[in-house]
C-alpha positions as CSV (number, residue, x, y, z in Angstrom):
1,M,0.0,0.0,0.0
2,S,1.2,3.4,-0.9
3,A,-1.4,6.0,0.2
4,I,-4.0,6.6,2.9
5,V,-6.9,9.0,3.4
6,I,-8.8,9.5,6.6
7,F,-11.9,11.7,7.1
8,T,-13.7,12.5,10.4
9,G,-16.9,13.0,8.5
10,N,-19.1,10.9,6.1
11,N,-18.4,11.5,2.4
12,R,-17.5,8.3,0.6
13,E,-17.4,10.1,-2.8
14,L,-14.9,12.6,-1.5
15,L,-12.6,9.8,-0.3
16,G,-12.8,8.2,-3.7
17,E,-11.8,11.4,-5.4
18,S,-9.0,12.0,-3.0
19,L,-7.6,8.5,-3.7
20,D,-7.9,9.1,-7.4
21,L,-5.5,12.0,-7.0
22,M,-2.9,9.6,-5.6
23,A,-3.5,6.8,-8.2
24,H,0.3,7.0,-9.0
25,R,0.9,5.5,-5.5
26,G,-1.4,2.5,-6.1
27,E,-4.5,1.4,-8.0
28,E,-6.5,-0.9,-5.7
29,K,-8.9,1.3,-3.7
30,T,-10.6,0.4,-0.5
31,I,-12.7,2.5,1.9
32,Y,-13.8,1.4,5.4
33,E,-16.3,3.0,7.8
34,T,-15.5,2.8,11.5
35,V,-17.8,2.7,14.5
36,D,-16.8,6.2,15.6
37,G,-17.8,7.9,12.4
38,Y,-14.4,8.0,10.7
39,Q,-13.8,6.9,7.1
40,M,-10.5,5.3,6.3
41,A,-9.2,4.6,2.8
42,S,-6.2,3.3,1.0
43,V,-4.7,2.4,-2.4
44,A,-2.4,-0.6,-2.8
45,G,1.0,-0.4,-4.5
46,R,2.9,-3.0,-6.3
47,A,5.7,-4.0,-3.9
48,F,3.5,-5.2,-1.0
49,S,0.3,-7.2,-0.9
50,A,-2.8,-5.2,0.1
51,S,-3.5,-7.5,3.0
52,K,-0.1,-6.6,4.6
53,L,-1.0,-2.9,5.0
54,R,-4.7,-2.8,5.4
55,H,-7.1,-4.9,7.6
56,S,-10.7,-4.9,8.6
57,S,-12.4,-7.3,11.0
58,S,-14.7,-7.3,14.0
59,E,-11.7,-6.4,16.2
60,G,-10.8,-3.2,14.3
61,I,-9.5,-1.5,11.1
62,A,-6.1,-0.3,10.0
63,V,-4.7,1.4,6.9
64,I,-0.9,2.0,6.7
65,D,1.4,3.7,4.2
66,G,4.9,2.6,5.1
67,F,7.5,-0.1,5.5
68,L,7.3,-1.6,8.9
69,L,9.9,-3.9,10.5
70,S,8.0,-4.5,13.6
71,P,5.5,-6.0,14.3
72,S,6.8,-8.8,12.0
73,G,4.9,-11.3,10.1
74,S,2.7,-11.2,7.0
75,G,0.0,-8.8,8.2
76,W,1.4,-5.5,9.6
77,S,-2.0,-4.0,9.7
78,E,-3.7,-6.9,11.5
79,E,-0.9,-7.0,14.1
80,T,-1.1,-3.2,14.5
81,V,-4.8,-3.5,15.3
82,Q,-4.0,-6.2,17.9
83,L,-1.2,-4.0,19.5
84,Y,-3.6,-1.0,19.7
85,R,-6.2,-3.2,21.5
86,E,-3.6,-4.5,23.9
87,L,-1.5,-1.4,24.6
88,G,-3.6,1.6,23.7
89,K,-1.7,4.5,22.3
90,R,1.6,3.0,23.6
91,F,1.5,0.6,20.6
92,L,3.2,3.3,18.6
93,E,6.4,2.8,20.7
94,R,6.5,-0.8,19.3
95,L,6.5,0.1,15.7
96,E,9.9,0.3,13.9
97,G,10.2,1.6,10.3
98,S,8.5,4.2,8.3
99,F,4.8,4.8,8.5
100,S,1.7,7.0,8.4
101,L,-1.3,5.1,9.6
102,A,-4.8,5.1,11.0
103,V,-6.1,2.4,13.3
104,N,-9.5,1.8,14.9
105,D,-9.8,-0.7,17.8
106,G,-13.5,-1.0,17.5
107,K,-14.0,2.1,19.7
108,E,-11.6,4.9,18.8
109,T,-9.6,5.9,15.7
110,I,-6.0,7.1,16.0
111,V,-4.0,8.7,13.2
112,A,-0.2,8.8,13.5
113,R,3.1,9.4,11.8
114,D,6.6,8.0,12.5
115,P,9.0,10.0,14.6
116,I,11.4,10.8,11.7
117,G,8.7,11.6,9.2
118,L,9.9,9.2,6.6
119,K,6.4,8.7,5.3
120,P,4.3,11.8,4.5
121,L,1.0,13.0,6.0
122,Y,-1.0,16.2,5.6
123,Y,-4.3,17.3,7.0
124,G,-6.9,20.0,6.2
125,L,-10.2,21.3,7.3
126,I,-13.5,20.9,5.5
127,G,-16.0,22.8,7.5
128,R,-15.8,21.3,11.0
129,E,-14.4,18.0,9.8
130,T,-10.7,17.0,9.3
131,I,-9.2,15.1,6.4
132,F,-5.8,13.4,6.4
133,A,-3.9,12.2,3.4
134,S,-0.5,11.0,2.3
135,E,-0.1,13.8,-0.2
136,L,-1.0,17.4,-0.2
137,K,-2.6,17.2,-3.7
138,A,-5.2,14.8,-2.4
139,I,-6.7,17.3,0.0
140,A,-5.8,20.7,-1.4
141,P,-8.8,20.9,-3.8
142,Y,-11.3,20.4,-1.0
143,C,-9.8,22.4,1.9
144,D,-9.8,26.0,2.8
145,E,-6.7,25.4,5.0
146,V,-4.0,22.7,5.0
147,A,-1.0,21.9,7.1
148,L,1.7,19.3,7.6
149,F,1.0,16.5,10.1
150,P,4.0,16.7,12.4
151,P,6.3,13.6,12.8
152,G,6.1,11.7,16.0
153,H,2.6,12.8,16.7
154,Y,-0.8,11.1,16.8
155,F,-4.3,12.5,16.5
156,T,-7.6,11.5,18.1
157,R,-10.9,13.2,18.2
158,E,-10.7,13.5,22.0
159,E,-7.0,14.7,22.4
160,G,-6.3,16.4,19.1
161,F,-2.6,16.3,18.2
162,K,-0.2,14.9,20.8
163,E,3.5,14.1,20.6
164,Y,4.5,10.6,21.4
165,S,8.1,10.4,20.3
166,T,10.9,12.6,18.7
167,C,14.0,12.1,16.7
168,R,16.0,13.5,19.6
169,E,14.6,10.8,22.0
170,I,15.7,8.1,19.6
171,I,19.2,9.6,19.3
172,D,19.6,10.2,23.1
173,S,19.0,6.5,23.8
174,G,22.4,5.6,22.4
175,E,25.6,5.3,24.3
176,I,28.6,7.5,23.5
177,A,31.3,5.7,21.4
178,T,34.8,5.7,22.9
179,D,36.6,3.1,20.7
180,K,37.3,4.4,17.2
181,E,38.1,1.0,15.7
182,K,35.0,-0.6,17.2
183,A,32.9,2.4,16.0
184,I,34.2,1.8,12.4
185,E,33.2,-1.8,12.6
186,D,29.9,-1.0,14.2
187,V,29.0,1.4,11.4
188,R,29.5,-1.3,8.7
189,E,27.7,-4.0,10.7
190,T,24.8,-1.7,11.6
191,L,24.2,-0.8,8.0
192,E,24.4,-4.4,6.9
193,D,21.9,-5.3,9.7
194,S,19.6,-2.5,8.7
195,I,19.4,-4.0,5.2
196,R,19.1,-7.5,6.4
197,K,16.0,-6.6,8.5
198,R,14.4,-5.0,5.5
199,L,15.0,-7.9,3.3
200,E,13.3,-10.2,5.8
201,V,10.0,-8.4,5.3
202,L,10.4,-7.5,1.6
203,N,8.5,-9.8,-0.9
204,C,10.1,-8.6,-4.1
205,E,13.6,-8.0,-5.6
206,P,15.3,-4.8,-4.4
207,S,17.2,-2.4,-6.6
208,I,19.4,0.6,-5.8
209,F,19.5,4.2,-7.0
210,L,23.3,4.4,-7.5
211,S,24.7,7.8,-7.8
212,G,28.3,6.7,-7.6
213,G,28.7,8.7,-4.4
214,L,29.7,7.2,-1.1
215,D,26.3,6.7,0.4
216,S,24.5,4.7,-2.3
217,S,27.7,2.8,-2.9
218,C,27.8,1.7,0.7
219,I,24.2,0.5,0.4
220,A,25.1,-1.5,-2.7
221,A,28.1,-3.0,-1.0
222,S,26.0,-4.0,2.0
223,L,23.2,-5.5,-0.1
224,K,25.6,-7.6,-2.3
225,P,26.2,-10.5,0.2
226,F,22.5,-11.0,0.8
227,V,21.1,-11.1,-2.7
228,G,24.0,-11.5,-5.1
229,S,22.9,-9.9,-8.3
230,F,20.6,-6.9,-8.4
231,K,19.8,-3.9,-10.6
232,T,21.3,-0.5,-10.1
233,F,20.1,2.7,-11.8
234,T,21.9,6.0,-12.6
235,V,21.0,9.1,-14.6
236,G,22.8,12.3,-15.4
237,K,23.9,14.7,-18.1
238,S,26.6,13.3,-20.4
239,D,29.2,15.6,-18.8
240,G,28.2,14.8,-15.2
241,E,30.5,12.9,-12.8
242,D,27.9,10.5,-11.4
243,P,27.3,8.1,-14.3
244,G,31.0,7.3,-14.6
245,C,31.5,6.8,-10.9
246,A,28.3,4.7,-10.7
247,R,29.7,2.5,-13.5
248,V,32.8,1.9,-11.5
249,V,30.8,0.7,-8.5
250,A,28.5,-1.4,-10.6
251,D,31.4,-3.1,-12.3
252,H,33.1,-3.7,-9.0
253,L,30.0,-5.3,-7.5
254,G,28.8,-7.0,-10.6
255,T,25.3,-5.4,-10.7
256,E,22.9,-5.3,-13.6
257,H,23.4,-1.6,-14.3
258,L,21.2,0.7,-16.3
259,E,22.0,4.4,-17.0
260,Y,20.2,7.2,-18.8
261,F,21.4,10.7,-20.0
262,Y,19.1,13.7,-20.2
263,D,19.5,17.3,-21.3
264,L,17.9,20.7,-20.5
265,D,15.0,20.2,-22.8
266,E,14.0,17.1,-20.9
267,M,14.4,18.8,-17.6
268,L,12.1,21.6,-18.6
269,E,9.6,19.0,-20.0
270,V,9.3,17.2,-16.7
271,L,9.5,20.3,-14.5
272,P,5.7,20.8,-14.0
273,D,5.3,17.1,-13.2
274,V,8.2,17.3,-10.7
275,I,6.8,20.2,-8.8
276,Y,3.2,18.7,-8.9
277,H,4.5,15.5,-7.4
278,L,7.2,17.0,-5.1
279,E,4.7,19.6,-3.6
280,S,7.5,22.1,-3.1
281,F,9.1,25.1,-4.8
282,D,12.3,25.1,-2.8
283,P,15.1,25.6,-5.4
284,L,17.6,23.1,-3.9
285,L,14.9,20.5,-3.5
286,V,13.5,20.9,-7.0
287,R,17.0,20.8,-8.5
288,S,17.8,17.5,-7.0
289,S,14.2,16.2,-7.7
290,I,14.5,16.6,-11.4
291,P,17.1,13.9,-11.9
292,N,15.4,11.8,-9.2
293,F,12.2,12.0,-11.1
294,I,13.9,10.9,-14.3
295,L,15.7,8.2,-12.4
296,S,12.5,6.8,-11.0
297,K,10.9,6.7,-14.4
298,L,13.9,4.8,-15.7
299,A,13.6,2.3,-12.9
300,S,9.9,1.8,-13.3
301,E,10.2,1.2,-17.0
302,N,12.6,-1.5,-16.3
303,G,10.4,-3.4,-13.9
304,C,11.7,-2.0,-10.5
305,E,9.1,-2.3,-7.7
306,F,11.3,-1.5,-4.7
307,V,14.5,0.5,-4.3
308,F,17.0,1.3,-1.6
309,M,18.3,4.8,-1.4
310,G,21.3,6.3,0.3
311,E,19.5,9.3,1.8
312,G,20.4,10.2,5.4
313,A,24.1,9.5,5.5
314,D,25.0,13.2,5.1
315,E,22.9,14.1,8.0
316,L,24.2,11.4,10.2
317,F,27.9,11.6,9.3
318,A,28.5,15.3,8.5
319,G,28.6,15.0,4.7
320,Y,28.0,18.6,3.7
321,D,31.0,20.8,3.0
322,Y,29.5,23.9,4.7
323,M,29.8,22.1,8.0
324,K,33.6,22.5,8.0
325,K,33.0,26.2,8.5
326,I,30.7,25.8,11.5
327,G,32.4,26.4,14.9
328,A,32.8,23.8,17.7
329,G,31.8,20.2,17.7
330,E,28.6,20.9,19.7
331,E,27.5,23.4,17.0
332,I,28.0,20.9,14.3
333,E,26.1,18.2,16.2
334,A,23.3,20.7,16.7
335,E,23.2,21.4,12.9
336,L,23.2,17.6,12.2
337,L,20.3,17.1,14.5
338,H,18.5,20.1,12.9
339,I,18.8,18.9,9.3
340,T,17.9,15.3,10.4
341,E,14.7,16.6,12.1
342,N,13.9,18.6,9.0
343,G,14.5,15.7,6.5
344,H,10.8,15.0,6.3
345,R,10.4,18.4,4.5
346,S,13.5,18.0,2.3
347,G,15.4,14.9,1.3
348,F,12.9,12.3,2.6
349,Q,10.1,14.3,0.9
350,R,11.9,14.1,-2.5
351,D,12.6,10.3,-2.0
352,D,8.9,9.6,-1.4
353,R,7.3,11.8,-4.0
354,M,9.7,11.0,-6.9
355,A,9.7,7.3,-6.4
356,L,6.0,7.0,-5.8
357,A,5.2,9.3,-8.7
358,H,6.2,6.2,-10.7
359,G,4.7,3.6,-8.4
360,I,8.0,2.5,-6.8
361,E,8.2,1.7,-3.1
362,Y,11.5,2.5,-1.3
363,D,13.4,2.6,1.9
364,V,16.4,4.4,3.4
365,P,18.5,2.0,5.4
366,F,20.7,4.8,6.9
367,M,17.6,6.0,8.8
368,D,17.2,2.8,10.8
369,Q,16.8,3.6,14.5
370,E,19.9,1.7,15.4
371,M,22.0,3.6,12.9
372,L,20.5,6.8,14.2
373,K,21.6,6.0,17.7
374,L,25.0,4.9,16.6
375,A,25.7,7.8,14.3
376,F,24.9,10.4,16.9
377,S,27.0,8.6,19.5
378,I,30.1,9.0,17.4
379,P,32.3,12.1,18.2
380,I,32.3,14.7,15.5
381,E,36.0,14.5,15.0
382,W,35.5,11.0,13.6
383,K,33.0,12.4,11.1
384,L,35.0,15.5,10.0
385,H,38.5,14.0,10.4
386,G,42.0,15.4,10.3
387,K,43.3,18.8,9.4
388,D,41.4,18.8,6.1
389,K,38.2,17.8,7.9
390,T,37.4,14.9,5.6
391,E,33.6,14.6,5.6
392,K,32.0,11.2,6.5
393,W,35.5,9.9,7.4
394,I,34.2,7.1,9.6
395,L,31.8,5.9,7.0
396,R,34.6,5.9,4.4
397,K,36.8,3.9,6.8
398,A,34.0,1.4,7.4
399,F,33.7,0.5,3.7
400,E,37.2,1.2,2.3
401,D,37.9,-2.6,1.9
402,Q,34.6,-3.2,0.1
403,L,34.6,-0.4,-2.5
404,P,37.1,1.0,-5.0
405,H,39.5,3.6,-3.5
406,E,38.3,6.4,-5.9
407,I,34.7,5.9,-4.8
408,V,35.4,5.7,-1.0
409,W,37.5,8.8,-1.0
410,R,35.5,10.8,-3.6
411,R,34.5,14.2,-2.3
412,K,30.8,14.8,-1.6
413,K,28.7,16.5,-4.3
414,K,25.0,17.3,-4.2
415,F,23.1,14.9,-6.4
416,S,22.2,17.6,-8.9
417,I,25.9,18.6,-9.2
418,G,27.1,15.1,-9.7
419,A,24.4,14.5,-12.2
420,G,25.5,17.5,-14.1
421,S,22.3,19.5,-13.8
422,Y,23.0,21.8,-10.9
423,N,23.1,25.3,-12.5
424,L,21.0,24.7,-15.6
425,M,17.7,25.7,-14.1
426,E,19.2,28.7,-12.4
427,K,20.5,30.0,-15.7
428,Y,17.2,29.3,-17.4
429,A,15.2,31.2,-14.8
430,Q,17.5,34.2,-15.0
431,E,16.8,34.3,-18.8
432,T,13.1,33.7,-18.7
433,V,11.6,35.1,-15.4
434,S,11.0,38.8,-15.7
435,Q,12.1,41.2,-13.0
436,E,8.5,42.4,-12.6
437,Q,7.3,38.8,-12.0
438,F,10.1,38.3,-9.5
439,E,9.3,41.5,-7.6
440,R,5.6,40.5,-7.3
441,D,6.4,37.1,-6.0
442,R,9.0,38.5,-3.5
443,E,6.4,40.9,-2.1
444,K,3.6,38.3,-2.0
445,A,5.4,35.2,-0.8
446,G,8.9,36.1,0.2
447,I,10.4,34.6,-3.0
448,R,14.2,35.1,-2.9
449,T,15.4,34.3,-6.4
450,K,14.2,34.1,-10.0
451,E,14.7,30.4,-9.9
452,E,12.4,30.1,-6.9
453,S,9.9,32.4,-8.7
454,L,9.9,30.0,-11.6
455,Y,9.0,27.0,-9.4
456,F,6.6,29.0,-7.2
457,N,4.4,30.0,-10.1
458,I,4.0,26.3,-11.1
459,F,3.4,25.3,-7.5
460,K,0.6,27.9,-6.8
461,E,-1.4,26.7,-9.8
462,V,-2.3,23.6,-7.9
463,Y,-1.5,24.4,-4.2
464,H,-3.2,27.7,-3.7
465,C,-5.2,27.0,-0.5
466,E,-4.2,28.7,2.8
467,G,-1.3,27.0,4.5
468,A,0.1,25.4,1.4
469,I,3.1,27.7,1.2
470,E,3.9,27.0,4.9
471,T,4.3,23.3,4.2
472,V,7.3,24.1,2.0
473,Y,10.7,23.9,3.6
474,R,12.7,27.0,2.8
475,N,16.4,26.4,2.8
């Protein structure tokens, strides 16, 4: 299952229309009515059987968008209903993985989102009733006001929104690492274990979006011992660095590798679809989403149903170059926590929307809770290491024997830079967006550049209800 809709009122036709607006996430529609007046709906995707992520019986109802590791077994939704009946709202503490869900125990309905926000959820008001959905586009046409459902929160009619967990709580539960060599080993083993846990509940062949950078290459190296042969996908401009580096990794690991090259004309052609699906006009996010959209299309056309991505490693292991200019270690750690907590509005949002735009389910093994705990227990000087402050040093050390040297020690580049498309849209916007248009957008919505103005004017054609702009993360 790839999408859910929940409505506190009674309008089956509305739920059907809302699901239709997320048909890219799945095709098999189901709508349930609960004893407390809620309506819960879902569409099923390709990678998981519908019975795994939706359930209805005399004991209760559940609909889930996500990739759960616990409870284990064939029916995540059925076991979630049982946990809710047994533990009440504390059942959320037992769930591991990514999820947005709604569960009814025969008495009360609860709506909730995972603490990291790996899976999306929005809500809006229709009169006195509230509607929740996996994507903003599914509620924007019907609501006067919309907002982001906060990660780590649940909602009930009696309590409203209430926090049950945070990213910080997960991180703080880890013990501080003191042995560098053991920490290097732990990083490798924890990533391998993260992938193993996901393979145990996956019922289709996994693939990997392989940029040729360190993060996705570590995922590929960790997957290799478990499945042997698998597909890897790469896109870029012909003069971008990523395709060549990805080819090196694919040859080294013996993957079935597919690559695709695009140009500015194709970027402009897909731009409206990218912004429609991405639900953002943030320039940095849109830039990286364009190649990701094309990449997901390539994978879908070649039979991919599920993909692993390397998202999250930069946040955990200080992979961004600007961090070298931040002051003391405590300030860098605070910045890492900040960008991890905001990932649900940036990188994780891109991952979800671009993959699901083409019906591909996904997961991000670096965001496993055990990896989160471990990464934030590691001293910052093991992440930015030496006089040159080599970024992600400990992750490089963990995989230096499993990947080619030129890949392990390749400098970090943003996906859009490595793909060769970083500045093309900026130049295009400078040439095509008038100064008058930019000034109007700056006054109306605080738009900062002509590139952002270009994206904003596409965004507002669909997402013009109150609150829509506030859901967009502004870097």
